[in-house]
VOPAGU-2260 file (C-alpha; in pm, 1 decimal, decimal comma):
REM VOPAGU-2260
SITE   aa  ch    i         X         Y         Z
SITE  MET   A    0    2811,8   -4228,0   -4740,8
SITE  THR   A    1    2747,4   -4081,9   -4394,7
SITE  HIS   A    2    2993,4   -4156,8   -4118,7
SITE  PRO   A    3    2829,2   -4343,8   -3825,0
SITE  THR   A    4    2979,7   -4115,4   -3565,4
SITE  THR   A    5    2818,5   -3817,6   -3736,1
SITE  LEU   A    6    2470,7   -3967,5   -3699,8
SITE  SER   A    7    2530,4   -4067,3   -3340,1
SITE  ASP   A    8    2669,5   -3726,3   -3255,9
SITE  ALA   A    9    2373,5   -3557,8   -3422,0
SITE  GLY   A   10    2128,7   -3789,2   -3249,9
SITE  ALA   A   11    2296,6   -3729,5   -2917,1
SITE  GLY   A   12    2317,0   -3355,8   -2968,6
SITE  THR   A   13    1953,7   -3299,6   -3067,0
SITE  PRO   A   14    1784,6   -3410,7   -2744,3
SITE  SER   A   15    2048,9   -3238,9   -2527,5
SITE  ALA   A   16    1943,6   -2890,7   -2652,2
SITE  SER   A   17    1573,3   -2948,5   -2587,6
SITE  PRO   A   18    1578,4   -2969,9   -2203,7
SITE  ILE   A   19    1773,8   -2642,6   -2182,5
SITE  SER   A   20    1529,3   -2448,4   -2400,2
SITE  SER   A   21    1232,8   -2614,8   -2230,6
SITE  SER   A   22    1369,8   -2527,2   -1886,0
SITE  THR   A   23    1432,6   -2166,9   -1990,3
SITE  SER   A   24    1081,7   -2138,5   -2131,8
SITE  SER   A   25     918,1   -2284,1   -1819,4
SITE  THR   A   26    1124,2   -2055,0   -1595,3
SITE  ALA   A   27    1016,7   -1752,3   -1798,0
SITE  THR   A   28     653,7   -1866,3   -1780,3
SITE  ARG   A   29     668,7   -1906,2   -1402,7
SITE  ALA   A   30     835,6   -1566,1   -1366,1
SITE  SER   A   31     570,6   -1406,0   -1584,6
SITE  ARG   A   32     296,5   -1573,5   -1382,2
SITE  ARG   A   33     448,8   -1455,2   -1053,6
SITE  SER   A   34     482,9   -1102,9   -1192,8
SITE  TRP   A   35     117,1   -1104,2   -1298,0
SITE  LEU   A   36       1,8   -1229,6    -959,2
SITE  ARG   A   37     205,2    -957,0    -786,8
SITE  SER   A   38      61,4    -679,4    -999,8
SITE  PRO   A   39    -112,8    -409,0    -793,1
SITE  VAL   A   40    -435,0    -440,4    -990,5
SITE  VAL   A   41    -471,2    -812,1    -915,9
SITE  THR   A   42    -371,3    -761,2    -553,0
SITE  ARG   A   43    -628,1    -486,7    -503,4
SITE  ILE   A   44    -904,7    -685,6    -674,3
SITE  VAL   A   45    -834,1    -989,9    -456,7
SITE  THR   A   46    -839,2    -766,8    -148,4
SITE  GLY   A   47   -1171,4    -619,5    -255,8
SITE  VAL   A   48   -1322,3    -964,7    -304,4
SITE  LEU   A   49   -1208,9   -1063,5      46,3
SITE  VAL   A   50   -1366,0    -749,7     192,7
SITE  LEU   A   51   -1695,2    -827,8      20,0
SITE  TRP   A   52   -1682,2   -1186,4     142,6
SITE  ALA   A   53   -1626,9   -1053,7     496,8
SITE  ALA   A   54   -1925,4    -817,7     461,1
SITE  VAL   A   55   -2153,4   -1099,7     346,8
SITE  THR   A   56   -2025,9   -1325,0     626,0
SITE  LEU   A   57   -2089,9   -1056,1     887,3
SITE  SER   A   58   -2442,9   -1004,7     760,4
SITE  PHE   A   59   -2509,6   -1377,7     794,2
SITE  ALA   A   60   -2355,5   -1380,9    1142,5
SITE  ALA   A   61   -2567,6   -1079,9    1245,4
SITE  VAL   A   62   -2884,7   -1272,8    1170,4
SITE  GLN   A   63   -2763,5   -1586,9    1345,9
SITE  LEU   A   64   -2639,5   -1405,8    1659,9
SITE  ALA   A   65   -2932,2   -1166,8    1696,8
SITE  PRO   A   66   -3146,6   -1236,6    2003,9
SITE  GLY   A   67   -3475,5   -1408,7    1942,8
SITE  ASP   A   68   -3605,4   -1638,1    1674,2
SITE  ILE   A   69   -3457,5   -1593,6    1324,5
SITE  VAL   A   70   -3798,2   -1630,9    1161,1
SITE  SER   A   71   -3947,8   -1356,6    1378,5
SITE  LEU   A   72   -3645,9   -1137,1    1308,1
SITE  LEU   A   73   -3684,2   -1170,1     932,0
SITE  ILE   A   74   -4060,6   -1119,1     939,6
SITE  GLY   A   75   -4021,1    -789,2    1125,6
SITE  GLU   A   76   -4344,3    -595,0    1180,1
SITE  GLN   A   77   -4535,5    -810,4     930,8
SITE  LEU   A   78   -4812,1   -1031,7    1070,7
SITE  SER   A   79   -4670,2   -1379,6    1114,2
SITE  THR   A   80   -4856,0   -1666,9     948,9
SITE  PRO   A   81   -4760,3   -2033,7     910,3
SITE  ALA   A   82   -4720,8   -1984,6     533,8
SITE  ILE   A   83   -4475,4   -1696,7     579,5
SITE  GLN   A   84   -4280,6   -1889,0     844,1
SITE  ALA   A   85   -4253,2   -2191,2     613,1
SITE  ALA   A   86   -4137,2   -1970,5     323,2
SITE  ILE   A   87   -3863,5   -1813,1     538,9
SITE  ARG   A   88   -3743,4   -2148,5     664,8
SITE  GLN   A   89   -3721,0   -2276,7     309,9
SITE  GLU   A   90   -3552,6   -1958,8     180,7
SITE  TRP   A   91   -3283,9   -1956,2     450,0
SITE  GLY   A   92   -3257,3   -2334,1     485,3
SITE  LEU   A   93   -3314,3   -2313,3     860,8
SITE  ASP   A   94   -3377,5   -2687,4     884,9
SITE  GLU   A   95   -3025,7   -2758,6     754,7
SITE  PRO   A   96   -2694,3   -2753,3     947,3
SITE  LEU   A   97   -2539,7   -2410,1    1002,9
SITE  TYR   A   98   -2258,0   -2451,5     749,7
SITE  LEU   A   99   -2508,7   -2547,7     477,9
SITE  GLN   A  100   -2716,6   -2242,3     566,9
SITE  TYR   A  101   -2404,3   -2029,0     523,8
SITE  LEU   A  102   -2313,0   -2184,0     188,6
SITE  HIS   A  103   -2671,4   -2149,5      71,4
SITE  TYR   A  104   -2668,0   -1781,5     173,4
SITE  LEU   A  105   -2340,2   -1717,5     -11,0
SITE  TRP   A  106   -2478,4   -1886,6    -321,8
SITE  ARG   A  107   -2789,1   -1668,4    -317,9
SITE  ILE   A  108   -2587,9   -1347,2    -273,6
SITE  LEU   A  109   -2353,0   -1441,6    -558,2
SITE  HIS   A  110   -2658,1   -1474,2    -783,9
SITE  GLY   A  111   -2802,2   -1140,2    -672,9
SITE  ASP   A  112   -3076,6   -1295,9    -463,0
SITE  PHE   A  113   -3111,1   -1092,0    -141,4
SITE  GLY   A  114   -3429,6   -1262,5     -32,5
SITE  ARG   A  115   -3779,5   -1123,8      -0,2
SITE  SER   A  116   -3922,8    -839,4     203,4
SITE  TYR   A  117   -4234,6    -979,3     365,5
SITE  ILE   A  118   -4332,4    -635,3     493,6
SITE  LEU   A  119   -4332,5    -482,4     143,9
SITE  ASN   A  120   -4426,8    -815,2     -18,8
SITE  THR   A  121   -4159,4    -786,6    -288,4
SITE  ASP   A  122   -3816,7    -919,7    -375,0
SITE  VAL   A  123   -3537,0    -717,3    -216,5
SITE  ALA   A  124   -3295,7    -701,8    -512,4
SITE  PRO   A  125   -3523,6    -507,2    -754,7
SITE  LEU   A  126   -3632,2    -279,6    -469,2
SITE  VAL   A  127   -3278,1    -181,8    -371,3
SITE  ILE   A  128   -3129,9    -167,1    -720,9
SITE  GLY   A  129   -3417,2      50,8    -835,8
SITE  GLN   A  130   -3313,7     315,8    -581,3
SITE  LEU   A  131   -2940,3     275,1    -634,8
SITE  TRP   A  132   -2888,5     514,1    -926,7
SITE  PRO   A  133   -3009,2     832,7    -746,6
SITE  THR   A  134   -2774,3     757,6    -457,2
SITE  LEU   A  135   -2479,9     688,7    -687,0
SITE  LYS   A  136   -2554,7    1008,1    -878,0
SITE  LEU   A  137   -2550,6    1212,0    -557,2
SITE  THR   A  138   -2233,4    1040,4    -433,6
SITE  GLY   A  139   -2058,1    1106,0    -765,6
SITE  ALA   A  140   -2162,4    1473,0    -765,6
SITE  ALA   A  141   -2042,5    1510,6    -406,2
SITE  LEU   A  142   -1709,5    1350,8    -499,5
SITE  VAL   A  143   -1665,8    1607,0    -778,9
SITE  VAL   A  144   -1738,7    1886,9    -530,3
SITE  THR   A  145   -1487,3    1736,6    -287,5
SITE  ILE   A  146   -1208,7    1719,6    -546,1
SITE  VAL   A  147   -1272,1    2062,4    -699,7
SITE  PHE   A  148   -1299,8    2234,6    -361,4
SITE  ALA   A  149    -992,9    2062,6    -213,2
SITE  VAL   A  150    -770,1    2123,0    -515,9
SITE  GLY   A  151    -886,2    2479,5    -567,7
SITE  LEU   A  152    -842,8    2574,7    -203,8
SITE  ALA   A  153    -498,0    2414,2    -182,3
SITE  VAL   A  154    -367,8    2566,7    -506,8
SITE  LEU   A  155    -486,1    2917,7    -421,3
SITE  SER   A  156    -379,5    2926,2     -56,1
SITE  ALA   A  157     -69,0    2706,3     -20,4
SITE  GLY   A  158     241,9    2904,5      79,8
SITE  ARG   A  159      53,2    3233,3     114,0
SITE  ARG   A  160      36,4    3369,9     464,5
SITE  TRP   A  161    -310,0    3523,2     479,4
SITE  GLY   A  162    -454,6    3284,6     225,0
SITE  SER   A  163    -336,5    2988,4     430,0
SITE  ARG   A  164    -490,0    3130,6     748,2
SITE  ALA   A  165    -823,1    3199,5     581,7
SITE  ALA   A  166    -826,7    2852,8     424,2
SITE  SER   A  167    -743,8    2693,2     759,8
SITE  GLY   A  168   -1037,7    2868,1     927,3
SITE  LEU   A  169   -1277,6    2772,5     647,0
SITE  GLU   A  170   -1160,9    2411,0     658,0
SITE  LEU   A  171   -1214,3    2396,4    1034,3
SITE  VAL   A  172   -1568,5    2533,3    1009,1
SITE  LEU   A  173   -1673,1    2300,3     725,0
SITE  ALA   A  174   -1509,5    1988,9     869,1
SITE  SER   A  175   -1681,5    2037,6    1206,1
SITE  THR   A  176   -2028,0    2101,7    1056,4
SITE  PRO   A  177   -2252,0    1795,1    1008,5
SITE  SER   A  178   -2361,8    1748,7     647,7
SITE  PHE   A  179   -2732,7    1755,2     734,8
SITE  TRP   A  180   -2694,7    2086,5     923,3
SITE  LEU   A  181   -2501,8    2237,1     633,2
SITE  GLY   A  182   -2777,1    2112,8     403,3
SITE  ILE   A  183   -3044,5    2284,8     612,0
SITE  MET   A  184   -2849,0    2613,2     603,1
SITE  LEU   A  185   -2804,5    2587,7     225,4
SITE  LEU   A  186   -3177,4    2523,7     185,5
SITE  PHE   A  187   -3261,1    2825,9     398,6
SITE  VAL   A  188   -3033,0    3061,2     204,7
SITE  PHE   A  189   -3052,2    2940,1    -155,1
SITE  SER   A  190   -3397,1    2777,7    -168,6
SITE  PHE   A  191   -3626,6    2951,5      79,5
SITE  THR   A  192   -3467,1    3298,8      72,4
SITE  LEU   A  193   -3307,7    3345,4    -270,5
SITE  LYS   A  194   -3522,7    3081,2    -441,3
SITE  LEU   A  195   -3237,6    2979,7    -671,8
SITE  PHE   A  196   -3267,3    2603,2    -626,9
SITE  PRO   A  197   -3560,8    2365,6    -568,9
SITE  VAL   A  198   -3636,2    2262,9    -213,8
SITE  ALA   A  199   -3678,2    1889,3    -274,1
SITE  GLY   A  200   -3698,4    1621,3    -537,8
SITE  ASP   A  201   -3479,4    1506,8    -823,1
SITE  ARG   A  202   -3566,6    1727,7   -1117,3
SITE  GLY   A  203   -3258,2    1799,9   -1324,5
SITE  PHE   A  204   -2916,8    1945,9   -1249,8
SITE  SER   A  205   -3039,0    2226,3   -1022,8
SITE  SER   A  206   -3187,7    1979,6    -773,9
SITE  ILE   A  207   -2854,6    1807,7    -710,6
SITE  VAL   A  208   -2639,0    2118,3    -655,6
SITE  LEU   A  209   -2725,8    2185,0    -291,4
SITE  PRO   A  210   -2719,2    1816,0    -180,6
SITE  ALA   A  211   -2379,5    1770,3    -348,1
SITE  LEU   A  212   -2243,7    2084,2    -180,7
SITE  SER   A  213   -2369,0    1986,3     164,4
SITE  LEU   A  214   -2219,7    1639,7     129,1
SITE  GLY   A  215   -1893,5    1723,3     -49,2
SITE  LEU   A  216   -1772,6    2043,8     118,1
SITE  ALA   A  217   -1693,7    1883,8     454,9
SITE  GLN   A  218   -1494,1    1604,4     292,1
SITE  GLY   A  219   -1322,6    1857,2      65,0
SITE  ALA   A  220   -1218,3    2061,7     367,1
SITE  VAL   A  221   -1042,2    1763,3     526,1
SITE  ILE   A  222    -868,9    1657,5     204,5
SITE  GLY   A  223    -787,1    2018,9     115,9
SITE  ARG   A  224    -604,3    2068,2     444,3
SITE  VAL   A  225    -381,2    1767,0     380,9
SITE  LEU   A  226    -327,3    1870,2      19,3
SITE  ARG   A  227    -238,2    2227,7     115,1
SITE  LYS   A  228      22,8    2114,6     368,5
SITE  GLY   A  229     173,5    1881,8     109,2
SITE  MET   A  230     189,8    2158,7    -148,9
SITE  GLU   A  231     360,5    2392,0      96,3
SITE  ARG   A  232     629,1    2129,6     155,2
SITE  ALA   A  233     661,7    2070,0    -219,5
SITE  LEU   A  234     703,4    2441,3    -292,3
SITE  ASP   A  235    1003,3    2446,8     -55,8
SITE  GLU   A  236    1177,0    2160,0    -237,0
SITE  PRO   A  237    1479,4    2228,3    -465,3
SITE  PHE   A  238    1285,6    2124,9    -775,9
SITE  ALA   A  239    1049,3    2420,4    -724,8
SITE  LEU   A  240    1342,3    2662,8    -742,8
SITE  THR   A  241    1466,0    2488,2   -1056,6
SITE  VAL   A  242    1124,3    2513,1   -1222,1
SITE  ARG   A  243    1102,4    2882,6   -1133,8
SITE  SER   A  244    1443,9    2938,8   -1293,8
SITE  TRP   A  245    1299,5    2804,8   -1619,4
SITE  GLY   A  246    1056,9    3095,7   -1624,0
SITE  VAL   A  247     751,8    2889,7   -1529,1
SITE  GLY   A  248     475,8    3096,2   -1367,1
SITE  ASP   A  249     360,6    3046,2   -1008,8
SITE  LEU   A  250      20,6    2899,7   -1101,3
SITE  ALA   A  251     174,7    2655,6   -1350,5
SITE  LEU   A  252     430,6    2550,2   -1088,0
SITE  ARG   A  253     154,1    2478,1    -839,1
SITE  VAL   A  254     -78,6    2292,8   -1077,0
SITE  ARG   A  255     168,7    2100,7   -1293,1
SITE  HIS   A  256     442,4    2018,4   -1041,6
SITE  ALA   A  257     368,4    2084,1    -672,6
SITE  LEU   A  258      16,1    1942,6    -687,4
SITE  ARG   A  259     137,6    1606,0    -815,4
SITE  HIS   A  260     400,9    1579,0    -542,2
SITE  ALA   A  261     144,3    1660,9    -275,3
SITE  ALA   A  262    -140,8    1447,1    -409,1
SITE  LEU   A  263     -44,2    1104,2    -274,3
SITE  PRO   A  264    -130,7    1164,1      96,0
SITE  ALA   A  265    -453,7    1337,7      -7,0
SITE  VAL   A  266    -552,2    1047,2    -231,4
SITE  THR   A  267    -478,7     806,0      54,4
SITE  LEU   A  268    -711,2    1004,5     280,6
SITE  ALA   A  269    -974,8    1024,0       7,4
SITE  GLY   A  270    -982,5     645,7      -8,2
SITE  TRP   A  271   -1079,3     636,4     359,3
SITE  LEU   A  272   -1340,4     911,4     322,5
SITE  VAL   A  273   -1526,4     752,3      30,7
SITE  GLY   A  274   -1737,8     554,2     275,0
SITE  GLY   A  275   -1834,8     881,0     443,6
SITE  LEU   A  276   -1975,1    1010,8     117,7
SITE  LEU   A  277   -2185,8     699,9      72,6
SITE  SER   A  278   -2323,0     693,3     427,0
SITE  GLY   A  279   -2372,6    1070,2     423,8
SITE  ALA   A  280   -2572,8    1041,5     102,8
SITE  VAL   A  281   -2835,1     836,6     287,7
SITE  ILE   A  282   -2888,7    1119,4     540,3
SITE  THR   A  283   -2865,6    1398,2     282,6
SITE  GLU   A  284   -3136,2    1236,3      70,5
SITE  GLN   A  285   -3371,6    1261,4     365,5
SITE  VAL   A  286   -3293,3    1630,3     421,3
SITE  PHE   A  287   -3352,5    1722,7      57,8
SITE  GLY   A  288   -3639,4    1480,8      -4,4
SITE  ARG   A  289   -3451,7    1298,6    -279,3
SITE  PRO   A  290   -3520,2     942,4    -394,3
SITE  GLY   A  291   -3253,2     682,5    -326,8
SITE  LEU   A  292   -3134,4     437,2     -68,4
SITE  GLY   A  293   -3192,3     688,4     211,9
SITE  LYS   A  294   -3569,3     655,8     221,9
SITE  ILE   A  295   -3585,4     278,0     193,4
SITE  THR   A  296   -3307,8     247,6     454,9
SITE  VAL   A  297   -3496,6     458,5     707,8
SITE  ASP   A  298   -3822,3     278,7     631,7
SITE  ALA   A  299   -3651,9     -61,3     664,5
SITE  VAL   A  300   -3495,2      30,1    1000,2
SITE  LEU   A  301   -3822,2     164,1    1138,7
SITE  ALA   A  302   -4013,4    -142,8    1019,5
SITE  ARG   A  303   -3732,3    -382,6    1118,9
SITE  ASP   A  304   -3725,4    -515,5     763,3
SITE  MET   A  305   -3407,7    -720,3     806,1
SITE  PRO   A  306   -3370,7    -854,4     447,9
SITE  VAL   A  307   -3370,7    -497,7     310,8
SITE  ILE   A  308   -3125,5    -379,3     577,5
SITE  LEU   A  309   -2885,3    -665,0     500,3
SITE  ALA   A  310   -2907,7    -602,1     124,8
SITE  ILE   A  311   -2831,1    -230,1     167,7
SITE  ALA   A  312   -2536,0    -308,8     395,8
SITE  ILE   A  313   -2385,7    -554,6     145,7
SITE  LEU   A  314   -2449,3    -322,4    -148,0
SITE  SER   A  315   -2291,0     -30,3      37,3
SITE  ALA   A  316   -1984,3    -242,9     109,0
SITE  ALA   A  317   -1962,5    -333,6    -261,0
SITE  ILE   A  318   -1981,3      32,2    -368,7
SITE  TYR   A  319   -1719,5     127,8    -111,4
SITE  VAL   A  320   -1484,8    -145,9    -231,1
SITE  VAL   A  321   -1519,2     -37,2    -595,0
SITE  LEU   A  322   -1460,5     330,3    -519,7
SITE  SER   A  323   -1171,7     272,6    -279,3
SITE  THR   A  324   -1009,3      32,1    -527,8
SITE  ALA   A  325   -1026,7     300,3    -796,1
SITE  VAL   A  326    -870,2     550,4    -556,0
SITE  ASP   A  327    -590,5     308,5    -465,9
SITE  LEU   A  328    -509,0     246,8    -832,3
SITE  LEU   A  329    -470,8     621,0    -880,9
SITE  TYR   A  330    -147,3     590,7    -681,3
SITE  LEU   A  331      17,5     427,1    -980,2
SITE  LEU   A  332     -81,9     714,4   -1207,5
SITE  ILE   A  333      23,2     984,7    -963,9
SITE  ASP   A  334     361,0     841,6    -862,5
SITE  PRO   A  335     548,7     635,8   -1127,1
SITE  ARG   A  336     800,2     529,8    -860,6
SITE  LEU   A  337     537,5     294,0    -718,2
SITE  ARG   A  338     509,9     115,9   -1054,1
SITE  GLU   A  339     887,5      80,0   -1075,8
SITE  ARG   A  340     905,2     -56,5    -722,2
SITE  ARG   A  341     638,6    -317,3    -801,3
SITE  THR   A  342     822,7    -415,9   -1117,7
SITE  ARG   A  343    1151,1    -474,5    -933,0
SITE  ARG   A  344     976,8    -704,7    -688,6
């Protein structure tokens, strides 16, 4: 026979343990959620989304604040007809209040609808996206040139008297030379004189070498200068003497140890210069006669084709956000101390 007090004690004790475990579990869940929200990846993605939203908002404001009639602005050089005017008013919702026009514009952009070019008589999105890959290919090749040139120049010249002076002079010349002028000089030497590379077009690997060099060398010179100064400071640190005492060679010390210590400021600068690669690609494509966003951008500006101009501006902002976000996340791979600091917070 069970004693009554035993049942009452058991009944009283069972519910008293549940709130404690439930409270502990909910506290752990909230802490985990806060830790996830504070993660650098989430923070950077949210920041990128806000930047894109700002770019889209500015493009809408540019149309609304531009002098003259919005319909005439969007028609550009195309002959205006009542049918075209009615189509533009319906597309942009110009008969609605301003806030509804803005929401309607955001909704269209989110669905990849950048409107219609009435000058070219085609939808803008397929037109721009069709020319996006050549520009991205050139930008990526130029980024490779930038990294290889900056790292190579810094590793070979840092801490060496004459090497550092020669590198400093080369960096100054390249950084002060416009990319289109450097491209013209490369064409004159390697295409017209030596006939090693094609003059224009996009026909295989050889056709992208000179455009990538003209676009990437100037950026590499700027980043290389910062990287070289950082490596010189790193080579004077006590850890460098310790590594040398282990019998590690000079090149291994520079590549495996000093380069990592010096990379963070250079990566920070690279994040700011990514936009220069993208905008420079538009000009470089014109110099080398390559397909891409360069030609349609120039044609759109000359023809005042506003829907195409707005689409290219928004797309360029999106590419810049993606590339700069990737550069920012490299911080966590280069310097583990940043990960530990985020974890403590």
